[in-house]
C-alpha positions as CSV (number, residue, x, y, z in Angstrom):
1,X,18.3,-31.5,-13.8
2,X,18.5,-27.8,-14.0
3,X,16.5,-25.3,-15.9
4,X,17.0,-24.3,-19.5
5,X,18.7,-21.0,-19.7
6,X,17.7,-18.7,-22.4
7,X,19.4,-15.5,-23.6
8,X,16.7,-14.5,-26.0
9,X,13.0,-13.9,-24.9
10,X,11.5,-15.2,-28.2
11,X,13.5,-18.4,-27.7
12,X,12.1,-18.7,-24.3
13,X,8.6,-18.2,-25.3
14,X,8.8,-20.7,-28.1
15,X,10.2,-23.3,-25.5
16,X,7.3,-22.7,-23.3
17,X,4.8,-23.1,-26.0
18,X,6.5,-26.3,-27.2
19,X,6.5,-27.7,-23.7
20,X,2.9,-26.7,-22.7
21,X,0.9,-26.2,-25.8
22,X,-1.1,-23.3,-27.2
23,X,-3.6,-23.0,-24.5
24,X,-1.9,-21.0,-21.8
25,X,-3.1,-20.1,-18.4
26,X,-0.5,-17.9,-17.0
27,X,-0.1,-17.0,-13.3
28,X,2.2,-14.1,-12.5
29,X,2.8,-12.5,-9.1
30,X,1.4,-9.2,-7.7
31,X,3.4,-5.9,-7.9
32,X,7.1,-5.9,-8.7
33,X,7.4,-9.7,-9.2
34,X,6.1,-9.6,-12.8
35,X,8.6,-10.7,-15.6
36,X,7.7,-7.9,-17.8
37,X,9.8,-9.0,-20.9
38,X,8.7,-12.6,-20.8
39,X,5.1,-11.6,-20.3
40,X,5.1,-8.9,-23.2
41,X,6.7,-11.3,-25.5
42,X,4.1,-14.1,-24.8
43,X,1.3,-11.6,-25.2
44,X,2.7,-10.4,-28.5
45,X,2.9,-14.1,-29.7
46,X,-0.7,-14.5,-28.8
47,X,-1.7,-11.2,-30.6
48,X,0.2,-12.5,-33.8
49,X,-1.1,-16.1,-33.6
50,X,-4.8,-16.1,-32.7
51,X,-4.7,-20.0,-32.4
52,X,-3.0,-19.3,-29.1
53,X,-5.3,-18.8,-26.2
54,X,-3.8,-16.8,-23.3
55,X,-5.5,-16.2,-20.0
56,X,-3.4,-14.2,-17.5
57,X,-4.2,-14.3,-13.8
58,X,-2.5,-11.8,-11.5
59,X,-3.0,-8.8,-9.2
60,X,-1.7,-5.2,-8.9
61,X,-0.5,-4.6,-12.4
62,X,1.2,-1.2,-12.2
63,X,0.5,1.8,-14.4
64,X,2.8,4.8,-14.4
65,X,1.3,8.0,-12.8
66,X,-0.6,10.2,-15.2
67,X,-0.7,13.9,-14.5
68,X,-4.3,15.1,-14.4
69,X,-3.6,18.6,-15.8
70,X,-1.0,20.9,-17.5
71,X,0.6,22.1,-14.3
72,X,0.8,18.6,-12.9
73,X,2.4,17.4,-16.2
74,X,5.0,20.1,-16.0
75,X,5.9,19.2,-12.4
76,X,5.5,15.5,-12.3
77,X,6.5,14.6,-15.9
78,X,10.2,14.9,-15.2
79,X,9.9,13.1,-11.9
80,X,8.0,10.2,-13.4
81,X,10.6,9.9,-16.3
82,X,13.5,10.1,-13.9
83,X,12.0,7.3,-11.6
84,X,10.1,5.2,-14.1
85,X,11.3,6.2,-17.5
86,X,13.1,2.8,-18.1
87,X,10.4,0.6,-16.7
88,X,9.0,-1.4,-19.4
89,X,5.1,-1.1,-19.5
90,X,3.1,-4.3,-19.5
91,X,1.6,-4.8,-22.9
92,X,-1.6,-6.4,-21.6
93,X,-2.3,-3.4,-19.3
94,X,-1.9,-1.0,-22.3
95,X,-4.3,-3.2,-24.3
96,X,-6.9,-3.2,-21.6
97,X,-6.6,0.5,-21.1
98,X,-6.9,1.2,-24.9
99,X,-9.8,-1.2,-24.9
100,X,-8.0,-3.3,-27.6
101,X,-7.5,-6.7,-25.9
102,X,-7.8,-9.5,-28.6
103,X,-10.6,-12.0,-28.2
104,X,-8.1,-14.8,-27.6
105,X,-6.5,-13.1,-24.6
106,X,-8.1,-12.6,-21.1
107,X,-6.7,-10.8,-18.2
108,X,-8.1,-11.5,-14.7
109,X,-6.9,-9.6,-11.7
110,X,-7.9,-10.1,-8.1
111,X,-6.5,-6.7,-7.0
112,X,-6.3,-3.6,-9.2
113,X,-4.1,-0.6,-8.7
114,X,-6.3,1.7,-6.9
115,X,-8.5,3.8,-9.1
116,X,-6.7,3.0,-12.3
117,X,-9.3,0.8,-13.9
118,X,-12.5,2.2,-12.8
119,X,-13.7,3.2,-16.3
120,X,-12.3,0.3,-18.2
121,X,-15.0,-2.3,-18.8
122,X,-12.7,-5.3,-19.7
123,X,-10.8,-4.9,-16.4
124,X,-14.1,-4.4,-14.5
125,X,-15.7,-7.5,-16.1
126,X,-12.8,-9.8,-15.7
127,X,-12.0,-8.8,-12.1
128,X,-12.1,-11.8,-9.7
129,X,-13.0,-11.1,-6.1
130,X,-10.8,-13.2,-3.8
131,X,-9.3,-13.0,-0.5
132,X,-5.5,-13.0,-0.8
133,X,-5.2,-16.4,0.9
134,X,-7.6,-17.9,-1.7
135,X,-5.5,-16.9,-4.8
136,X,-3.2,-19.9,-4.9
137,X,-6.1,-22.4,-4.6
138,X,-8.0,-20.5,-7.3
139,X,-5.1,-20.6,-9.7
140,X,-4.6,-24.3,-9.2
141,X,-8.4,-24.8,-9.6
142,X,-8.6,-23.0,-13.0
143,X,-5.6,-25.2,-14.2
144,X,-2.7,-22.6,-14.3
145,X,-0.1,-24.2,-16.5
146,X,2.6,-21.7,-16.6
147,X,4.0,-19.8,-13.6
148,X,6.4,-16.9,-14.5
149,X,8.0,-14.4,-12.1
150,X,11.0,-12.1,-11.7
151,X,14.0,-13.7,-9.8
152,X,17.3,-12.8,-8.6
153,X,20.4,-15.0,-8.7
154,X,23.8,-15.5,-7.2
155,X,26.6,-17.2,-9.1
156,X,28.8,-19.0,-6.7
157,X,31.3,-20.9,-8.7
158,X,29.6,-23.9,-10.4
159,X,26.4,-23.3,-8.3
160,X,23.8,-20.8,-9.3
161,X,21.4,-19.8,-6.6
162,X,17.9,-18.4,-7.3
163,X,15.5,-16.3,-5.2
164,X,11.9,-15.4,-5.5
165,X,13.0,-11.9,-4.2
166,X,10.0,-9.9,-3.3
167,X,7.3,-12.3,-4.1
168,X,7.0,-15.4,-2.0
169,X,3.4,-14.6,-1.4
170,X,1.3,-16.9,-3.7
171,X,4.2,-18.7,-5.3
172,X,5.2,-20.7,-2.2
173,X,1.6,-21.8,-1.7
174,X,1.2,-22.8,-5.3
175,X,4.5,-24.6,-5.9
176,X,4.1,-27.9,-4.0
177,X,1.0,-28.9,-6.0
178,X,2.3,-27.3,-9.2
179,X,5.6,-29.2,-9.1
180,X,3.6,-32.5,-8.2
181,X,1.6,-32.0,-11.4
182,X,4.7,-31.5,-13.4
183,X,6.3,-34.7,-11.9
184,X,3.2,-36.6,-12.9
185,X,3.6,-35.6,-16.5
186,X,1.2,-32.7,-16.8
187,X,2.2,-30.1,-19.3
188,X,3.2,-27.3,-17.0
189,X,6.1,-24.9,-16.9
190,X,7.9,-22.7,-14.2
191,X,9.7,-19.6,-15.7
192,X,12.0,-17.2,-14.0
193,X,13.3,-13.9,-15.5
194,X,16.5,-12.9,-13.9
195,X,16.8,-9.2,-12.8
196,X,19.8,-7.9,-11.0
197,X,17.8,-5.0,-9.6
198,X,15.8,-7.4,-7.6
199,X,17.2,-8.0,-4.1
200,X,18.2,-11.6,-3.3
201,X,16.2,-12.8,-0.3
202,X,17.2,-15.9,1.5
203,X,15.2,-18.3,3.8
204,X,11.8,-19.4,2.3
205,X,12.4,-17.0,-0.7
206,X,15.4,-19.1,-1.9
207,X,14.4,-22.0,-4.2
208,X,16.3,-24.7,-5.8
209,X,17.3,-24.3,-9.5
210,X,15.4,-27.4,-10.5
211,X,12.2,-25.7,-9.6
212,X,12.4,-23.9,-12.8
213,X,12.0,-25.3,-16.2
214,X,13.1,-22.2,-18.1
215,X,15.3,-19.1,-17.0
216,X,15.4,-15.9,-19.1
217,X,18.8,-14.4,-18.3
218,X,20.4,-11.6,-20.3
219,X,21.5,-8.1,-19.7
220,X,19.2,-7.1,-22.4
221,X,16.2,-7.7,-20.1
222,X,17.3,-5.8,-17.1
223,X,15.1,-3.0,-15.9
224,X,14.6,-0.9,-12.8
225,X,12.0,-2.1,-10.3
226,X,8.6,-0.1,-10.2
227,X,9.3,2.6,-7.6
228,X,6.8,5.5,-7.8
229,X,7.5,8.9,-6.0
230,X,6.6,9.0,-2.4
231,X,3.5,10.8,-1.6
232,X,3.4,14.0,0.5
233,X,2.1,13.6,4.0
234,X,-0.7,16.0,4.9
235,X,-1.6,17.1,8.5
236,X,-4.7,15.0,8.4
237,X,-2.6,12.0,7.7
238,X,-0.5,12.8,10.8
239,X,-3.5,13.3,12.9
240,X,-4.9,9.9,12.1
241,X,-1.5,8.4,12.6
242,X,-1.0,9.9,16.0
243,X,-4.2,8.5,17.2
244,X,-3.3,5.0,15.9
245,X,0.3,5.2,17.3
246,X,-1.2,5.6,20.7
247,X,-3.0,2.2,20.4
248,X,0.2,0.2,19.7
249,X,1.2,-1.9,22.5
250,X,4.8,-2.3,23.5
251,X,5.7,-6.1,23.1
252,X,3.0,-6.4,20.5
253,X,2.6,-7.0,16.7
254,X,2.0,-4.6,13.8
255,X,0.9,-4.7,10.3
256,X,1.7,-1.7,8.1
257,X,0.9,-0.7,4.5
258,X,2.3,1.8,2.0
259,X,1.5,5.4,1.0
260,X,1.2,8.7,2.8
261,X,-0.8,7.5,5.7
262,X,1.5,4.6,6.5
263,X,4.5,7.0,6.2
264,X,2.8,9.2,8.7
265,X,2.2,6.3,11.0
266,X,5.8,5.1,10.9
267,X,6.9,8.7,11.7
268,X,4.4,9.0,14.7
269,X,5.8,5.7,16.1
270,X,9.2,7.0,15.7
271,X,8.3,10.4,17.5
272,X,6.8,8.1,20.3
273,X,10.2,6.7,20.7
274,X,12.6,9.5,19.9
275,X,10.6,12.6,20.9
276,X,8.3,11.1,23.5
277,X,7.4,14.3,25.3
278,X,6.3,16.0,22.1
279,X,4.4,12.9,20.9
280,X,2.5,12.7,24.1
281,X,1.6,16.4,23.9
282,X,0.3,16.1,20.4
283,X,-1.8,13.0,21.2
284,X,-3.3,14.6,24.2
285,X,-3.9,17.9,22.3
286,X,-5.8,15.9,19.6
287,X,-7.9,14.5,22.4
288,X,-7.1,10.8,22.4
289,X,-8.1,10.3,26.0
290,X,-11.6,11.4,25.4
291,X,-12.0,10.1,22.0
292,X,-11.3,6.5,22.6
293,X,-11.8,5.9,26.4
294,X,-12.2,2.1,26.0
295,X,-8.7,2.0,24.5
296,X,-5.6,2.3,26.5
297,X,-3.7,5.4,25.3
298,X,-0.1,4.2,24.9
299,X,2.3,7.0,24.9
300,X,5.4,5.6,26.5
301,X,8.5,4.7,24.5
302,X,9.0,1.1,23.3
303,X,11.1,-1.2,25.5
304,X,10.4,-4.6,24.2
305,X,9.4,-3.3,20.8
306,X,7.2,-4.8,18.2
307,X,7.2,-7.6,15.7
308,X,5.8,-7.3,12.1
309,X,3.3,-9.7,10.6
310,X,2.4,-8.3,7.3
311,X,1.6,-9.2,3.6
312,X,3.4,-6.1,2.5
313,X,7.1,-5.6,3.7
314,X,7.1,-1.8,3.3
315,X,9.9,0.6,3.9
316,X,8.3,1.7,7.1
317,X,9.5,-1.4,8.8
318,X,13.2,-0.6,8.0
319,X,12.6,2.9,9.5
320,X,11.1,1.3,12.7
321,X,14.0,-1.2,12.9
322,X,16.6,1.7,12.7
323,X,14.6,3.6,15.4
324,X,14.7,0.7,17.8
325,X,11.1,0.0,17.6
326,X,10.9,-3.2,15.4
327,X,12.8,-5.4,17.9
328,X,10.5,-8.0,19.2
329,X,11.3,-11.4,17.6
330,X,9.3,-14.4,16.4
331,X,10.6,-18.0,16.6
332,X,9.7,-21.2,14.9
333,X,8.3,-23.1,17.8
334,X,5.9,-22.2,20.7
335,X,8.3,-23.1,23.4
336,X,11.1,-20.9,22.1
337,X,8.6,-18.1,21.5
338,X,7.3,-18.4,25.0
339,X,10.8,-18.4,26.6
340,X,11.8,-15.4,24.3
341,X,8.7,-13.3,25.4
342,X,9.6,-14.2,29.0
343,X,13.1,-12.9,28.6
344,X,14.7,-16.3,29.0
345,X,16.8,-16.4,25.9
346,X,20.5,-15.2,25.8
347,X,21.2,-12.3,23.4
348,X,22.7,-14.7,21.0
349,X,19.7,-17.0,20.9
350,X,17.3,-14.1,20.7
351,X,19.1,-12.6,17.6
352,X,18.2,-15.7,15.7
353,X,14.5,-14.8,15.6
354,X,12.5,-12.9,12.9
355,X,11.6,-9.4,13.2
356,X,9.1,-9.5,10.4
357,X,7.3,-12.1,8.3
358,X,6.0,-10.8,4.9
359,X,4.5,-12.0,1.6
360,X,5.8,-9.3,-0.8
361,X,7.7,-6.1,-0.8
362,X,7.4,-2.9,-2.8
363,X,8.4,0.7,-2.3
364,X,10.9,3.4,-3.2
365,X,14.2,2.9,-5.0
366,X,16.1,3.7,-1.8
367,X,14.2,0.8,-0.1
368,X,15.3,-1.7,-2.9
369,X,18.8,-0.5,-2.5
370,X,18.7,-1.0,1.3
371,X,17.5,-4.6,0.6
372,X,20.3,-5.3,-1.8
373,X,22.7,-4.5,1.0
374,X,21.2,-6.9,3.6
375,X,23.7,-8.6,5.8
376,X,23.4,-12.3,6.8
377,X,21.8,-11.0,10.1
378,X,19.4,-8.9,8.2
379,X,18.3,-11.8,6.1
380,X,17.6,-13.8,9.2
381,X,15.5,-11.0,10.7
382,X,13.5,-9.9,7.7
383,X,11.8,-13.0,6.2
384,X,9.8,-13.5,3.1
385,X,7.3,-16.3,3.3
386,X,4.0,-17.6,2.1
387,X,0.9,-15.4,2.2
388,X,-1.0,-18.3,3.8
389,X,1.5,-18.0,6.9
390,X,1.0,-14.3,7.3
391,X,-2.7,-13.6,6.5
392,X,-4.4,-16.3,8.4
393,X,-4.1,-18.4,11.7
394,X,-4.9,-21.8,10.0
395,X,-1.8,-24.0,10.1
396,X,0.6,-23.6,13.0
397,X,-2.1,-21.9,14.8
398,X,-0.6,-22.2,18.3
399,X,2.7,-20.8,17.0
400,X,1.0,-17.9,15.3
401,X,-1.0,-17.0,18.4
402,X,2.2,-17.0,20.4
403,X,4.0,-14.8,17.9
404,X,1.1,-12.3,17.3
405,X,0.6,-11.0,20.7
406,X,-1.4,-7.7,21.0
407,X,-1.8,-7.6,17.3
408,X,-2.7,-4.3,15.7
409,X,-3.5,-4.7,12.1
410,X,-3.7,-1.3,10.3
411,X,-5.7,-1.1,7.0
412,X,-7.2,1.7,5.0
413,X,-10.7,2.2,3.7
414,X,-12.5,4.8,1.4
415,X,-15.7,5.1,3.4
416,X,-17.5,3.8,6.5
417,X,-21.1,4.0,7.6
418,X,-22.3,5.2,11.1
419,X,-23.1,1.5,11.8
420,X,-19.6,0.5,11.3
421,X,-19.7,-1.1,7.8
422,X,-16.3,-0.6,5.9
423,X,-16.1,0.2,2.3
424,X,-12.6,-0.4,0.8
425,X,-12.8,-2.2,-2.6
426,X,-15.6,-0.9,-4.8
427,X,-18.4,1.6,-5.4
428,X,-22.0,0.9,-5.0
429,X,-22.5,0.7,-8.7
430,X,-20.3,-2.4,-8.8
431,X,-17.1,-0.7,-10.2
432,X,-14.0,-2.1,-8.5
433,X,-11.6,0.5,-7.1
434,X,-8.9,-2.0,-6.0
435,X,-10.0,-5.3,-4.3
436,X,-10.5,-6.8,-0.9
437,X,-6.9,-8.3,-1.1
438,X,-5.9,-9.3,2.5
439,X,-8.1,-6.8,4.4
440,X,-10.8,-9.4,5.3
441,X,-8.0,-11.9,6.3
442,X,-6.7,-9.5,8.8
443,X,-10.2,-8.5,10.1
444,X,-11.2,-12.0,10.8
445,X,-7.6,-12.8,12.3
446,X,-7.8,-9.8,14.7
447,X,-11.2,-11.1,16.0
448,X,-9.9,-14.5,16.5
449,X,-6.7,-13.4,18.3
450,X,-6.7,-12.7,22.0
451,X,-6.3,-8.9,22.3
452,X,-5.9,-8.6,18.5
453,X,-7.5,-5.4,16.9
454,X,-8.0,-4.3,13.3
455,X,-7.7,-0.5,12.9
456,X,-9.3,0.9,9.8
457,X,-8.1,4.4,8.8
458,X,-10.0,6.8,6.5
459,X,-9.9,10.5,5.8
460,X,-13.1,12.0,7.3
461,X,-13.8,13.8,3.9
462,X,-12.9,14.0,0.2
463,X,-13.4,16.3,-2.8
464,X,-15.5,14.8,-5.5
465,X,-16.5,16.7,-8.5
466,X,-15.5,20.0,-6.8
467,X,-17.7,19.3,-3.8
468,X,-16.8,18.4,-0.3
469,X,-18.2,15.1,0.7
470,X,-18.1,13.0,3.9
471,X,-16.5,9.6,3.9
472,X,-18.6,8.6,6.9
473,X,-22.1,7.8,5.4
474,X,-25.4,6.8,7.0
475,X,-25.7,3.9,4.5
476,X,-23.9,2.7,1.3
477,X,-24.8,0.3,-1.4
478,X,-21.8,-1.9,-0.9
479,X,-19.8,-3.3,2.1
480,X,-16.3,-4.8,2.2
481,X,-16.2,-5.5,5.8
482,X,-19.7,-5.9,7.4
483,X,-20.7,-4.3,10.7
484,X,-20.7,-7.6,12.6
485,X,-16.9,-7.5,12.2
486,X,-16.6,-3.8,13.2
487,X,-13.7,-3.0,15.4
488,X,-11.7,0.3,15.4
489,X,-12.2,3.1,12.8
490,X,-10.0,6.2,12.8
491,X,-10.1,9.4,11.1
492,X,-8.1,12.5,11.6
493,X,-10.6,13.5,14.4
494,X,-10.1,10.4,16.5
495,X,-10.7,6.6,16.9
496,X,-14.1,5.0,17.4
497,X,-13.8,1.7,19.2
498,X,-16.9,-0.2,17.9
499,X,-16.2,-3.7,18.9
500,X,-19.2,-5.1,21.0
501,X,-21.1,-1.8,20.9
502,X,-24.9,-1.6,20.3
503,X,-26.0,0.0,17.1
504,X,-27.0,3.2,19.0
505,X,-23.5,3.5,20.7
506,X,-21.7,2.7,17.5
507,X,-23.5,5.6,15.8
508,X,-22.7,8.0,18.6
509,X,-19.0,6.9,18.4
510,X,-18.8,7.3,14.7
511,X,-20.4,10.7,14.9
512,X,-17.7,11.9,17.2
513,X,-15.0,11.2,14.5
514,X,-17.0,12.7,11.5
515,X,-16.3,16.0,10.1
516,X,-18.4,18.6,12.0
517,X,-19.7,20.0,8.6
518,X,-21.6,16.8,8.1
519,X,-22.5,15.6,11.8
520,X,-25.9,17.1,12.0
521,X,-27.1,15.7,8.6
522,X,-25.7,12.3,9.6
523,X,-27.4,12.5,13.0
524,X,-30.7,13.5,11.4
525,X,-30.7,10.4,9.1
526,X,-30.0,8.0,12.2
527,X,-32.8,9.6,14.1
528,X,-35.1,9.2,11.1
529,X,-34.3,5.5,11.1
530,X,-35.0,5.2,14.7
531,X,-31.4,4.0,15.4
532,X,-30.6,6.6,18.0
533,X,-32.7,8.5,20.5
534,X,-34.5,11.6,19.1
535,X,-33.3,13.7,22.0
536,X,-29.6,12.7,21.4
537,X,-27.1,15.5,20.7
538,X,-23.5,15.3,19.8
539,X,-21.5,16.5,22.8
540,X,-20.0,19.9,22.3
541,X,-16.4,18.7,22.6
542,X,-16.8,16.7,19.4
543,X,-18.3,19.5,17.4
544,X,-15.0,21.1,16.6
545,X,-13.9,18.5,14.0
546,X,-12.5,20.9,11.4
547,X,-9.3,21.1,9.3
548,X,-8.7,24.4,11.2
549,X,-8.6,22.5,14.4
550,X,-6.1,20.1,13.0
551,X,-3.9,23.0,11.7
552,X,-4.2,24.7,15.1
553,X,-2.9,21.6,16.9
554,X,-0.4,20.3,14.5
555,X,0.7,23.4,12.4
556,X,3.2,24.4,14.9
557,X,4.9,21.0,14.9
558,X,4.9,21.1,11.0
559,X,6.7,24.5,11.0
560,X,9.4,23.4,13.4
561,X,10.1,20.3,11.2
562,X,8.6,17.7,13.6
563,X,5.9,16.6,11.0
564,X,7.9,16.7,7.7
565,X,6.1,16.3,4.3
566,X,8.4,13.4,3.6
567,X,9.2,11.6,6.7
568,X,10.9,8.7,5.0
569,X,12.9,10.8,2.5
570,X,11.9,12.4,-0.8
571,X,12.4,11.4,-4.3
572,X,12.5,15.1,-5.5
573,X,15.3,17.6,-6.2
574,X,15.6,20.8,-4.0
575,X,13.7,22.8,-6.6
576,X,10.9,20.3,-6.7
577,X,10.7,20.3,-2.9
578,X,10.5,24.0,-3.0
579,X,7.7,23.8,-5.6
580,X,5.7,21.1,-3.9
581,X,3.8,23.2,-1.2
582,X,2.7,25.5,-3.9
583,X,1.7,22.7,-6.1
584,X,-0.4,21.2,-3.3
585,X,-2.0,24.6,-2.7
586,X,-3.0,24.9,-6.4
587,X,-4.5,21.4,-6.3
588,X,-6.5,22.1,-3.3
589,X,-7.7,25.4,-5.0
590,X,-9.0,23.6,-8.0
591,X,-12.2,22.7,-6.3
592,X,-12.8,26.4,-5.5
593,X,-12.9,29.1,-8.2
594,X,-12.7,31.8,-5.5
595,X,-9.5,30.3,-4.1
596,X,-8.1,30.1,-7.6
597,X,-8.9,33.7,-8.1
598,X,-7.0,34.6,-4.9
599,X,-3.9,32.7,-6.2
600,X,-4.2,34.5,-9.5
601,X,-4.5,37.9,-7.9
602,X,-1.6,37.2,-5.4
603,X,0.5,36.3,-8.5
604,X,-0.6,39.2,-10.6
605,X,-1.0,38.4,-14.2
606,X,1.8,40.9,-15.5
607,X,3.9,40.8,-12.3
608,X,7.7,40.3,-12.5
609,X,9.1,37.4,-10.5
610,X,11.7,37.4,-7.8
611,X,15.0,35.5,-8.5
612,X,13.8,32.5,-6.4
613,X,10.4,32.4,-8.3
614,X,12.2,32.6,-11.6
615,X,14.3,29.6,-10.7
616,X,11.2,27.6,-9.7
617,X,9.1,28.7,-12.7
618,X,12.0,27.7,-14.9
619,X,11.6,24.1,-13.6
620,X,8.0,24.2,-14.9
621,X,9.0,25.9,-18.2
622,X,7.0,28.9,-17.1
623,X,9.8,31.5,-16.6
624,X,9.1,33.0,-20.0
625,X,5.5,32.4,-20.8
626,X,4.8,32.0,-24.5
627,X,1.1,32.3,-24.5
628,X,-1.8,33.8,-22.4
629,X,-2.5,30.4,-21.0
630,X,1.1,30.0,-19.8
631,X,0.9,33.5,-18.3
632,X,-2.1,32.3,-16.3
633,X,-0.1,29.3,-15.1
634,X,2.7,31.4,-14.1
635,X,0.6,33.9,-12.3
636,X,-1.2,31.1,-10.3
637,X,2.1,29.4,-9.4
638,X,3.6,32.9,-8.3
639,X,0.5,33.3,-6.0
640,X,0.8,29.9,-4.6
641,X,4.4,30.3,-3.9
642,X,3.8,33.7,-2.3
643,X,0.9,32.3,-0.1
644,X,2.4,28.8,0.6
């Protein structure tokens, strides 16, 4: 029997309440898999009828970017409207952020959009700390009785096919037990909201129509997938990426994420393949050989290529595929995998393998467009599957070990200690920045795999309350990954291979990749604690870890276009691209009144603008300032444009 197809969302909500009752425990996927209209209508019903109890369990509920000041609003506002203006906000997110969540509604997230909920008590109090692989078990344990998610469909005559699209992650792990409960007479419901913007993924992502009890399908509820602007890639991102790209083994396995650093790593790997001489020069100029002597420095182009095992299918994987790097394939049994890696399969047989296994996808609009154009061969090669398959070795362990040779799982952190503790998810006062997600899964998996490594990337410093601070600390009051699981930690200044080192040697290795402005104070604390010899001194060759050194090494490559600001493409107009370096300069200057004054003087408060400056100021509605404040903004921007 097929699902009930609804053209009206209120009708769909009423049918679910009639089937399940007024006590709803709703499970919805992370990221783009949320059926916004259904969830908003169910939320509104619970707001109106307080006899309904609604508990929502999910992760990564998106919030549109919010400009932090007037200049950012003028620049980013039109970009956000262009990319996300038609995206329907989630009502429960708005209620949490307004601090107006009704008492009959609870929202529990296991992973928060990074930094967006730090100062919202309801979100902080109801956060549930779980490894990604534990989410399905937890949802079943708390009695989830409605699962709802965005789906794509294909009409083929009398048959309608449905796909979970970009969110097979926890749904595939939950479904067997959930459907068993439904078949036994439990009051549960599976709901799909059709969205034509969602790419139709085949394989494990395609499910039978009778999996669903209710389908919401109407053009009135179509909306664009969440696709925020790409982040500009800074030189420190590239420096760290080049170090990591030189640890990736040909014939191995790689996990990537999303964001500026991951874009930088993708581009660094492509440079290794396409501009190998320049890649090797930059890696050696950054000092890779001296910085991680225990790691083999891999600078040769890829011949066998790499395979992707990742929770997040990011756009970087498509770029690696097009560059001829993502080409090692994974197969469904150990014997075929072994013969494939030995080169014993015919080209026709080899093409049947998977280039990537992933749990969910998320990215730019161009990425979604590319996925919608997937061919039959692409569908075979890029496979969405359960998070339990990707994030752990348990279940089909022999096969996963055969597939995940020379694994390099790349994750990011916000801080690390000299002893190798990694801080990724929360502050020491208990406030959650994001969540542990799958990081611990990949860390433990890397330690269990032969030649598996987890690489943790973090910037060496950050600006906080107008002060420069080190992201490498002596100690910190919270740990995400404890030091007994320490492995490779990378900053823009190099890679510290910590696995198996004594505390003394780990401290020395971490000092080598810290910003030189903080090295001596960190060393002093380690000596005071008796963890390193009192006569130890940081070698002179590691005392030049400064932004100026990164600029000296990589600046020329940036100027010749080898290290672009947007390596995977930009979501900006030509005017916005021309403005962006100046906007970045103004942002950097906000922590320094003296630097802001320099920009103001360079822009001259009453100065006339060149034709190009007028065009760009017009984009910010500052061509003809209407107040003294706008004159200040225009002058600062002129100065930034002239000095950029």
